[in-house]
C-alpha positions in Angstrom: 0.0 0.0 0.0 1.3 3.5 -0.8 2.0 5.9 2.0 -0.6 8.5 2.8 -0.3 11.5 0.5 -1.3 14.7 2.2 -1.1 18.2 0.6 -1.4 21.5 2.5 -2.4 25.1 1.8 1.3 25.9 1.5 1.6 23.2 -1.3 -1.2 25.0 -3.1 0.4 28.4 -2.8 3.8 27.0 -3.9 2.5 25.3 -7.0 -0.4 27.4 -8.1 -1.0 31.1 -8.9 -2.9 32.1 -5.8 -2.6 34.1 -2.6 -3.5 33.4 1.0 -6.0 36.0 2.3 -6.6 34.5 5.7 -5.9 31.2 7.3 -3.2 28.6 8.1 -0.6 27.6 5.5 0.0 24.3 7.2 -3.7 23.2 7.0 -4.2 19.9 5.2 -6.4 20.0 2.1 -8.9 17.2 2.4 -11.5 16.2 -0.2 -12.4 19.0 -2.6 -15.8 20.2 -4.0 -17.1 22.6 -6.5 -20.7 22.5 -5.3 -21.3 24.4 -2.1 -24.2 22.2 -1.2 -22.1 19.0 -1.3 -19.2 20.1 0.9 -18.3 18.0 3.9 -16.7 18.9 7.2 -13.1 20.1 6.9 -13.2 20.0 3.1 -12.0 22.5 0.5 -14.4 24.4 -1.8 -13.4 25.7 -5.2 -15.6 28.5 -6.5 -15.7 27.8 -10.2 -16.9 30.5 -12.6 -19.5 29.1 -15.0 -21.4 30.6 -17.9 -24.3 31.8 -15.7 -22.9 31.8 -12.1 -19.7 32.5 -10.3 -19.4 29.7 -7.7 -17.2 32.0 -5.6 -20.3 33.9 -4.6 -21.4 30.8 -2.6 -18.5 30.9 -0.1 -20.7 31.5 2.9 -22.9 28.5 2.1 -19.7 26.4 1.7 -18.3 27.5 5.0 -21.7 27.0 6.8 -21.9 23.5 5.4 -18.5 22.5 6.8 -15.8 23.6 4.5 -12.6 24.8 6.2 -10.9 26.2 3.1 -12.3 28.2 0.1 -10.5 28.9 -3.1 -12.2 31.9 -4.6 -11.9 34.3 -7.5 -11.8 38.0 -6.7 -15.3 39.1 -5.8 -16.7 42.4 -4.6 -17.9 42.8 -1.0 -16.2 39.7 0.4 -17.5 39.5 3.9 -15.5 37.2 6.2 -17.1 38.4 9.4 -17.6 35.3 11.6 -15.2 33.2 9.5 -12.0 34.1 11.3 -11.1 30.4 11.8 -11.4 29.6 8.1 -8.9 29.7 5.3 -9.5 31.8 2.2 -7.3 31.7 -1.0 -7.8 34.2 -3.8 -6.8 33.6 -7.4 -7.6 34.9 -10.9 -8.6 31.4 -12.2 -10.0 28.8 -9.8 -10.3 26.2 -12.5 -6.6 26.5 -13.2 -5.7 26.2 -9.6 -7.9 23.1 -9.2 -6.1 21.5 -12.2 -2.6 22.6 -11.1 -3.1 21.3 -7.6 -4.3 17.9 -9.0 -1.2 17.8 -11.2 1.0 18.5 -8.2 -0.7 15.7 -6.1 -0.3 13.3 -9.0 3.5 14.1 -9.0 3.7 12.7 -5.5 2.0 9.4 -6.5 4.3 6.5 -7.5 1.6 4.0 -8.3 -0.1 3.0 -11.6 -2.5 5.4 -13.3 -4.9 3.8 -15.8 -6.7 6.3 -18.1 -9.8 5.3 -20.1 -11.3 7.1 -23.0 -13.3 6.3 -26.2 -16.6 7.1 -27.9 -18.6 4.4 -26.2 -18.1 2.2 -23.1 -15.7 4.4 -21.1 -17.6 4.2 -17.8 -18.3 0.4 -18.0 -14.7 -0.3 -18.9 -13.5 1.9 -16.1 -15.7 0.0 -13.6 -14.6 -3.4 -14.8 -10.9 -2.4 -14.6 -11.4 -1.0 -11.1 -13.2 -4.2 -10.0 -10.4 -6.4 -11.3 -7.5 -4.3 -9.9 -9.3 -4.0 -6.5 -8.7 -7.8 -6.0 -5.0 -7.0 -5.5 -4.8 -3.3 -4.9 -6.4 -0.4 -3.1 -8.0 1.5 -6.0 -9.2 5.1 -6.5 -11.6 5.4 -9.4 -13.6 8.1 -11.1 -17.0 8.5 -9.4 -19.8 7.9 -11.9 -18.7 9.8 -15.0 -16.7 12.7 -13.4 -14.4 12.7 -16.5 -14.3 16.4 -17.3 -11.8 19.2 -16.9 -13.2 19.5 -13.4 -14.2 16.0 -12.6 -10.8 14.4 -13.2 -8.8 16.8 -11.0 -11.4 16.4 -8.2 -10.9 12.6 -8.5 -7.1 12.9 -8.1 -7.5 15.2 -5.2 -9.4 12.4 -3.4 -6.2 10.4 -3.4 -5.0 9.2 0.0 -3.2 5.9 0.3 -4.4 4.1 -2.8 -2.1 1.9 -5.0 -3.8 2.5 -8.3 -5.9 5.2 -9.9 -8.4 4.4 -12.7 -9.5 7.6 -14.4 -12.1 8.2 -17.1 -11.4 11.0 -19.6 -14.2 12.6 -21.6 -14.1 15.3 -24.2 -16.1 17.0 -26.9 -13.3 19.0 -28.7 -9.6 19.1 -29.3 -7.2 19.9 -26.5 -9.4 18.6 -23.7 -8.0 15.1 -23.3 -4.5 16.6 -23.9 -5.0 18.7 -20.8 -6.4 15.8 -18.7 -3.5 13.6 -19.8 -0.9 16.2 -18.7 -2.6 16.3 -15.3 -3.0 12.5 -14.9 0.2 11.3 -16.6 -1.2 7.8 -17.2 1.0 4.7 -17.2 -1.6 2.6 -19.0 -4.1 4.2 -21.4 -7.2 2.5 -22.9 -9.1 3.7 -26.0 -12.3 1.7 -26.2 -13.4 2.6 -29.7 -13.8 5.5 -32.2 -17.4 6.2 -33.3 -19.6 9.2 -34.2 -19.9 10.8 -30.8 -19.2 14.6 -31.0 -18.9 14.4 -34.8 -21.0 17.5 -35.0 -18.2 19.4 -33.3 -15.1 17.6 -34.6 -16.4 17.0 -38.1 -15.1 13.4 -38.8 -14.2 10.2 -37.1 -10.6 10.8 -38.0 -10.7 14.0 -36.0 -12.3 12.1 -33.1 -9.4 9.6 -33.2 -6.9 12.5 -33.2 -8.6 14.0 -30.1 -8.7 10.7 -28.3 -5.0 10.0 -29.0 -4.2 13.1 -27.0 -4.4 10.6 -24.1 -0.8 9.8 -24.9 0.4 13.4 -24.4 1.0 13.0 -20.7 2.6 9.5 -21.0 6.4 9.3 -20.8 6.3 5.5 -21.3 3.8 2.7 -20.7 1.2 0.8 -22.6 -1.7 1.8 -24.8 -4.5 -0.8 -25.1 -6.8 -0.5 -28.1 -9.8 -2.2 -29.6 -8.4 -4.0 -32.6 -11.9 -4.6 -34.1 -12.3 -0.8 -34.5 -11.3 0.2 -38.1 -9.5 3.3 -37.1 -7.7 2.0 -34.0 -6.4 -1.1 -35.6 -4.1 1.0 -37.9 -2.6 3.5 -35.4 0.8 1.8 -34.6 2.8 4.2 -36.8 1.4 7.2 -34.9 2.5 6.1 -31.5 5.7 7.2 -29.7 8.5 4.7 -29.5 8.5 4.5 -25.7 4.8 3.5 -25.6 3.9 -0.1 -26.4 0.6 -1.0 -28.1 -1.5 -4.0 -27.0 -4.9 -5.0 -28.3 -8.1 -6.7 -27.4 -10.6 -8.0 -30.0 -13.3 -10.5 -30.9 -13.0 -10.5 -34.7 -9.4 -9.6 -35.5 -6.3 -11.3 -34.1 -5.4 -9.5 -30.8 -3.4 -10.0 -27.6 -6.5 -11.0 -25.7 -9.5 -12.6 -27.4 -12.6 -14.5 -26.0 -14.1 -17.7 -27.3 -17.3 -19.7 -26.9 -19.5 -16.5 -26.6 -23.1 -17.3 -25.9 -25.6 -14.5 -25.7 -28.8 -15.4 -23.9 -29.7 -12.4 -21.7 -26.5 -13.0 -19.7 -23.5 -13.2 -22.1 -21.1 -16.0 -21.2 -17.6 -16.6 -22.7 -14.1 -17.9 -22.0 -10.7 -16.2 -22.1 -7.5 -18.2 -22.6 -8.2 -21.4 -20.6 -10.5 -19.7 -18.1 -14.1 -20.6 -18.5 -17.3 -19.0 -17.3 -17.0 -15.3 -17.6 -20.4 -13.6 -17.4 -21.6 -10.1 -18.3 -24.9 -8.3 -18.7 -25.3 -6.1 -21.7 -24.5 -8.3 -24.7 -21.4 -8.8 -26.8 -20.5 -5.1 -26.7 -19.8 -5.5 -23.0 -17.4 -8.3 -23.7 -15.0 -5.7 -25.1 -15.1 -3.9 -21.8 -14.3 -7.1 -20.0 -11.3 -7.8 -22.3 -9.8 -4.4 -21.5 -10.1 -5.2 -17.8 -8.6 -8.7 -18.3 -5.6 -7.4 -20.1 -5.1 -4.5 -17.6 -5.2 -7.1 -14.8 -2.6 -9.2 -16.5 -0.3 -6.2 -17.0 -0.5 -5.5 -13.3 0.0 -9.1 -12.2 -3.5 -9.9 -11.0 -3.9 -13.6 -11.0 -6.4 -15.0 -13.6 -8.7 -16.4 -11.0 -8.8 -13.0 -9.3 -9.4 -11.3 -12.7 -12.4 -13.6 -13.2 -13.7 -12.9 -9.7 -13.5 -9.1 -10.3 -15.3 -9.3 -13.6 -18.1 -11.6 -12.5 -18.9 -9.4 -9.5 -21.8 -7.7 -11.1 -21.4 -4.0 -11.6 -24.8 -2.4 -12.1 -23.8 1.1 -13.3 -26.4 3.7 -13.0 -28.1 4.8 -16.2 -26.0 2.4 -18.3 -28.1 -0.7 -19.3 -29.2 -0.6 -15.7 -31.8 -3.3 -15.1 -34.7 -2.2 -12.8 -37.2 -4.9 -11.9 -40.7 -3.5 -11.3 -44.1 -4.9 -10.3 -46.0 -7.1 -12.7 -42.7 -8.6 -14.0 -42.0 -5.4 -15.9 -38.3 -4.8 -16.6 -37.0 -1.2 -17.1 -33.6 -0.9 -18.8 -32.3 2.6 -17.9 -29.6 3.4 -20.5 -30.3 7.1 -20.6 -27.2 8.8 -19.4 -26.0 9.5 -22.9 -26.3 8.3 -26.4 -24.5 7.8 -29.7 -25.5 5.8 -32.8 -23.4 2.9 -31.7 -24.5 2.9 -28.1 -28.2 2.9 -29.3 -27.3 0.0 -31.6 -25.7 -1.9 -28.6 -28.8 -1.3 -26.5 -31.3 -2.4 -29.1 -29.2 -5.5 -29.9 -29.2 -6.3 -26.2 -33.0 -6.2 -25.7 -33.5 -8.2 -28.9 -32.5 -11.3 -26.8 -35.5 -11.0 -24.5 -38.5 -13.1 -25.5 -41.0 -10.5 -24.2 -42.8 -7.5 -25.7 -40.1 -4.9 -26.3 -40.8 -1.2 -26.0 -38.0 1.2 -27.0 -38.2 4.8 -25.8 -35.6 6.8 -27.7 -34.6 10.4 -27.3 -32.5 12.6 -29.6 -28.8 12.0 -30.0 -27.2 15.4 -29.7 -24.0 16.9 -31.1 -24.4 15.3 -34.5 -24.5 18.5 -36.5 -25.5 18.2 -40.1 -25.6 14.4 -39.8 -28.4 14.4 -37.3 -31.3 13.5 -39.6 -29.4 10.7 -41.4 -28.1 9.1 -38.3 -31.6 9.1 -36.7 -33.0 7.5 -39.8 -30.4 4.8 -39.5 -31.6 4.0 -36.0 -35.1 3.4 -37.6 -33.6 0.5 -39.4 -32.0 -0.8 -36.2 -35.5 -0.7 -34.6 -36.7 -3.1 -37.3 -33.7 -5.3 -37.3 -34.0 -5.9 -33.6 -37.7 -6.7 -33.5 -38.9 -3.8 -31.4 -42.6 -4.1 -30.8 -43.5 -0.5 -29.8 -41.5 2.6 -30.5 -41.8 5.9 -28.6 -39.5 8.8 -29.7 -38.9 12.1 -27.9 -37.3 15.2 -29.1 -36.5 17.1 -32.4 -34.7 14.6 -34.5 -35.9 11.3 -33.1 -39.1 11.6 -35.2 -36.9 10.5 -38.1 -36.4 7.2 -36.3 -40.1 6.5 -36.3 -40.6 7.7 -39.9 -37.9 5.3 -41.1 -39.2 2.4 -39.0 -42.7 3.0 -40.5 -41.2 3.1 -44.0 -39.5 -0.3 -43.3 -42.7 -1.9 -42.2 -43.5 -1.0 -38.6 -47.2 -0.3 -38.1 -48.2 3.3 -37.5 -50.2 2.4 -34.4 -47.0 1.1 -32.8 -45.1 4.3 -33.2 -45.6 7.5 -31.2 -43.6 10.7 -31.1 -43.4 13.5 -28.4 -41.5 16.7 -28.2 -40.7 16.4 -24.5 -40.5 13.5 -22.0 -43.2 15.0 -19.8 -45.6 14.9 -22.7 -45.0 11.1 -23.2 -45.6 10.0 -19.6 -49.4 9.4 -19.7 -49.2 7.6 -23.1 -46.4 5.3 -21.7 -48.3 4.7 -18.5 -51.4 3.6 -20.5 -49.7 1.2 -22.9 -47.3 -0.7 -20.6 -48.4 -4.3 -19.8 -47.3 -7.1 -17.6 -43.9 -8.7 -18.6 -42.9 -5.8 -20.8 -39.2 -4.9 -21.4 -38.8 -1.1 -21.6 -35.6 0.4 -22.9 -35.1 4.2 -22.3 -32.2 5.7 -24.2 -31.1 9.2 -25.3 -28.6 11.9 -24.8 -28.2 13.4 -21.4 -29.6 16.7 -22.5 -32.9 15.1 -23.3 -33.5 14.6 -19.5 -34.9 11.1 -19.9 -33.6 10.3 -16.4 -36.7 12.2 -15.3 -38.8 9.7 -17.2 -37.0 6.8 -15.5 -37.6 8.3 -12.1 -41.3 8.7 -13.0 -41.6 5.1 -14.0 -39.6 3.9 -11.0 -42.2 5.5 -8.7 -44.5 2.8 -9.7 -47.0 4.8 -11.6 -47.1 2.2 -14.4 -48.2 -0.7 -12.1 
């Protein structure tokens, strides 16, 4: 186990552009927060300036909720009356201080750092890797999907005495993963795949690949693990620095780690090497996530029996093909955290394996730009190919899913479109029957999580 890593206010002042206004330089910086409502006792609050609000204005709420340190931008009328026992640090850029402090704390860490990115499957892969490594090591991992310019630094700043960090990295434009990689300095990087997510911003899959490969920018040496079945990733060897080795996982193309005897009957079972009986929910797409975890475990000397144990410990990740059993044998599949064409394909292929009436509730896929209409039309074909019985679409572009499904033979009475999820609630409540399988899928901005919450309250039963 690594020794306890503590950082102090003095460490912040020495390594970041900031000044101490009041307080104690020797005070230890414990867990950090950017939401004043979430702070815990003796924690550190960073007032982040957003598009609409300056978080620094909420310093009193942070102190009142238990924070002992606040890192704030320069604000007018700063009133510290009654907070004489607190520590206040002032800076021109609180986000930069948060990132620089995380970079400093990472520099004190001698363990392995595994970074995970890709168009689809980042969070599931991160969870499987963390599960496998936790069989041998004490692991710090990204909470949920805190994979942003703020989320990743906050994760690193939670580091205490862990042996390994497993960090998810997200992006929607060039330069973002570059910045995260310089903060995290991975020793092992994983790229799950390259699909159409964010294509409306980046313009092409080739540009998405270029942005994802920024994960290497903070690596001095180590291993990059790729999906060798992805057409863009399988040909990247010539683009990789000499001191970084490339290893691969795959199902179709020859790779360093491959499964065999895949059977998909609700629960997908398969073997790897001579180890039999791996199990995963979510269909063949989730086998790829397991392969990444298997290879990472091997690289870090986790025994194969412990790798299997870590994988077969079911990880039910919220809002990602999360199975929710309801009354009347109704199964709700909550996959609504986010969406891309390929993640919708995976979800529809998954529910195809259930021998019950299948209802797909599909919201818009966002950030597709000029390709929005055509990609939603392509999903209409997926609806037909996967034998969906009832289709409900929500949003601006998802109507093209229904139009294409109707064109390809789905009866009009089995298709319904709504502009907002609230408008769809009564209709959904009226049509659901005993034993139904209900998939809810859409981009985060469609707020379909609210629909999941509505149905979970039992109003359908």
